[in-house]
C-alpha positions as CSV (number, residue, x, y, z in Angstrom):
1,M,-10.6,18.4,-25.3
2,T,-9.0,15.3,-23.9
3,A,-10.7,11.9,-23.0
4,D,-10.7,10.7,-19.9
5,P,-8.5,7.4,-19.2
6,F,-11.2,6.6,-16.1
7,S,-13.8,6.6,-17.9
8,P,-13.8,3.8,-20.8
9,G,-16.9,4.8,-23.3
10,G,-19.9,1.9,-23.5
11,V,-19.1,1.1,-19.5
12,V,-21.0,1.5,-16.7
13,F,-20.2,1.7,-13.2
14,R,-21.9,0.1,-10.3
15,P,-21.0,1.5,-7.3
16,V,-19.8,-0.3,-4.0
17,S,-22.4,-0.3,-1.1
18,G,-22.5,2.6,1.5
19,N,-22.9,0.5,4.3
20,L,-18.7,0.1,3.3
21,V,-18.4,4.1,5.2
22,T,-19.5,2.9,8.0
23,V,-17.1,-0.3,8.4
24,R,-14.6,1.1,7.8
25,L,-15.3,4.6,10.2
26,I,-15.6,2.2,12.7
27,S,-12.5,0.6,12.3
28,A,-10.9,3.7,12.5
29,G,-12.4,4.9,14.9
30,L,-11.7,1.6,17.2
31,S,-7.9,2.5,15.5
32,L,-8.1,6.2,17.4
33,G,-10.5,6.5,19.9
34,I,-8.1,3.8,22.2
35,P,-4.7,6.5,22.2
36,L,-7.0,9.6,22.4
37,L,-9.3,8.2,25.3
38,A,-6.0,7.5,26.6
39,L,-3.7,10.7,26.5
40,A,-7.4,12.4,27.4
41,A,-6.9,10.2,30.6
42,L,-2.9,11.6,31.2
43,A,-4.7,14.9,30.7
44,V,-6.7,14.8,33.1
45,W,-4.7,12.7,35.6
46,V,-1.0,13.7,34.7
47,T,-1.1,17.3,33.5
48,P,-2.7,19.1,30.7
49,W,-0.2,18.8,28.3
50,F,-1.3,15.0,27.0
51,W,-4.1,17.5,25.4
52,L,-1.6,17.9,22.6
53,G,-0.7,14.8,22.3
54,A,-4.8,13.9,21.6
55,A,-5.3,16.5,19.4
56,V,-3.4,14.8,16.5
57,P,-5.7,11.5,16.7
58,L,-8.8,13.5,16.8
59,A,-7.0,15.6,14.0
60,L,-6.9,12.7,11.9
61,L,-10.0,10.8,13.5
62,L,-11.8,14.2,11.4
63,W,-10.3,13.9,8.6
64,L,-11.3,10.7,8.3
65,L,-15.2,11.3,8.4
66,W,-14.3,13.5,5.7
67,L,-12.1,11.6,3.5
68,V,-13.9,8.3,3.9
69,P,-17.1,8.5,2.5
70,R,-15.6,10.3,-0.7
71,Q,-13.2,7.4,-1.0
72,V,-15.8,4.4,-1.1
73,R,-18.1,6.7,-3.4
74,A,-15.1,6.9,-6.0
75,I,-15.1,2.5,-5.7
76,G,-16.5,0.8,-8.7
77,Y,-16.7,-1.5,-10.8
78,A,-18.9,-3.0,-14.2
79,E,-18.3,-5.9,-16.0
80,A,-17.8,-5.6,-19.6
81,D,-17.4,-8.6,-22.4
82,D,-14.0,-9.8,-21.6
83,D,-13.3,-8.5,-18.6
84,L,-13.6,-7.1,-14.8
85,V,-12.9,-3.5,-15.0
86,I,-12.5,-1.5,-11.0
87,R,-11.6,1.9,-10.2
88,R,-11.3,3.5,-7.5
89,G,-9.3,6.6,-6.5
90,I,-10.2,10.6,-6.1
91,L,-6.6,12.0,-6.2
92,F,-4.6,9.1,-7.4
93,K,-6.8,6.9,-9.1
94,S,-6.1,3.7,-10.2
95,M,-8.8,1.6,-12.7
96,S,-8.1,-2.3,-13.0
97,I,-8.5,-4.3,-16.4
98,V,-9.1,-7.9,-15.2
99,P,-9.6,-10.5,-18.4
100,Y,-11.6,-13.1,-17.3
101,G,-9.3,-15.7,-19.4
102,R,-6.4,-14.6,-16.8
103,M,-8.1,-15.2,-13.7
104,Q,-7.3,-18.3,-11.3
105,F,-9.4,-18.0,-8.7
106,V,-11.7,-15.2,-7.1
107,D,-11.8,-15.1,-3.5
108,V,-14.0,-12.9,-1.1
109,H,-14.3,-12.6,2.3
110,Q,-16.0,-10.9,5.1
111,G,-14.8,-9.8,8.6
112,P,-16.9,-9.4,11.9
113,L,-18.0,-6.3,10.8
114,D,-18.7,-6.8,7.5
115,R,-20.8,-9.7,8.0
116,H,-22.8,-7.6,10.4
117,F,-23.7,-4.6,8.0
118,G,-24.3,-7.6,5.2
119,I,-20.7,-6.7,3.1
120,S,-18.1,-8.7,1.6
121,S,-14.9,-8.6,0.0
122,V,-14.7,-9.7,-3.2
123,Q,-10.5,-10.8,-4.1
124,L,-9.4,-11.5,-7.8
125,H,-6.0,-14.0,-8.2
126,T,-4.3,-13.8,-11.9
127,A,-0.7,-15.7,-12.5
128,S,0.5,-11.9,-11.9
129,A,0.9,-11.2,-8.6
130,S,0.9,-7.3,-9.6
131,T,-3.0,-8.0,-11.4
132,D,-4.5,-8.9,-8.6
133,A,-7.5,-7.0,-7.8
134,T,-9.8,-6.3,-4.2
135,L,-13.3,-4.9,-5.0
136,P,-14.5,-4.5,-1.5
137,G,-17.5,-3.1,0.3
138,L,-20.5,-5.8,-2.1
139,P,-23.6,-6.6,-0.7
140,A,-23.5,-10.4,0.7
141,D,-25.3,-11.7,-1.9
142,E,-23.8,-9.3,-5.2
143,A,-20.4,-10.8,-4.2
144,S,-21.7,-13.9,-4.5
145,R,-23.0,-13.9,-7.4
146,L,-20.3,-12.2,-8.8
147,R,-18.0,-14.8,-7.3
148,D,-19.9,-18.0,-9.5
149,R,-20.4,-15.6,-12.8
150,L,-16.9,-14.5,-12.7
151,T,-15.4,-18.2,-12.2
152,A,-18.2,-18.9,-14.8
153,R,-16.4,-16.7,-17.6
154,G,-13.4,-17.3,-16.3
155,E,-13.3,-21.2,-17.1
156,A,-15.6,-20.6,-20.5
157,R,-12.6,-18.4,-21.4
158,L,-9.9,-20.7,-20.8
159,A,-11.7,-23.4,-22.7
160,G,-11.2,-21.1,-25.6
161,L,-7.3,-21.6,-25.4
């Protein structure tokens, strides 16, 4: 039996907030709802053939209602002794391991919907652009705590170099 590379031993992953599901579904609803309503109006006033076009955003919206909660449940993070581990994905899994000593700065982002639902995103920047990592959907107080903790750990690791 082979070991799962996305479940390292001794690392306990913490989930992100379930409010991220609501925020992503509202965003998708706004993006797909406008074309859906426009095509439905055209189907009523011009020709019923526009119902075929309206089926596309409706199908995408229904698919996202199924997919988004699964995607959010698959996002997790863990604070190890020397690095932050972020994993995500259901079909295409990915894991980012960012050593504290390699972090240059930490950003916290919050849009209007995020603010309303009390979540934030934390973005870690390193010297290499390919190793930047983003952790969406953290409760705002956890994002603030994580930002301060990562900054302190990063400064401590750099001081030891």
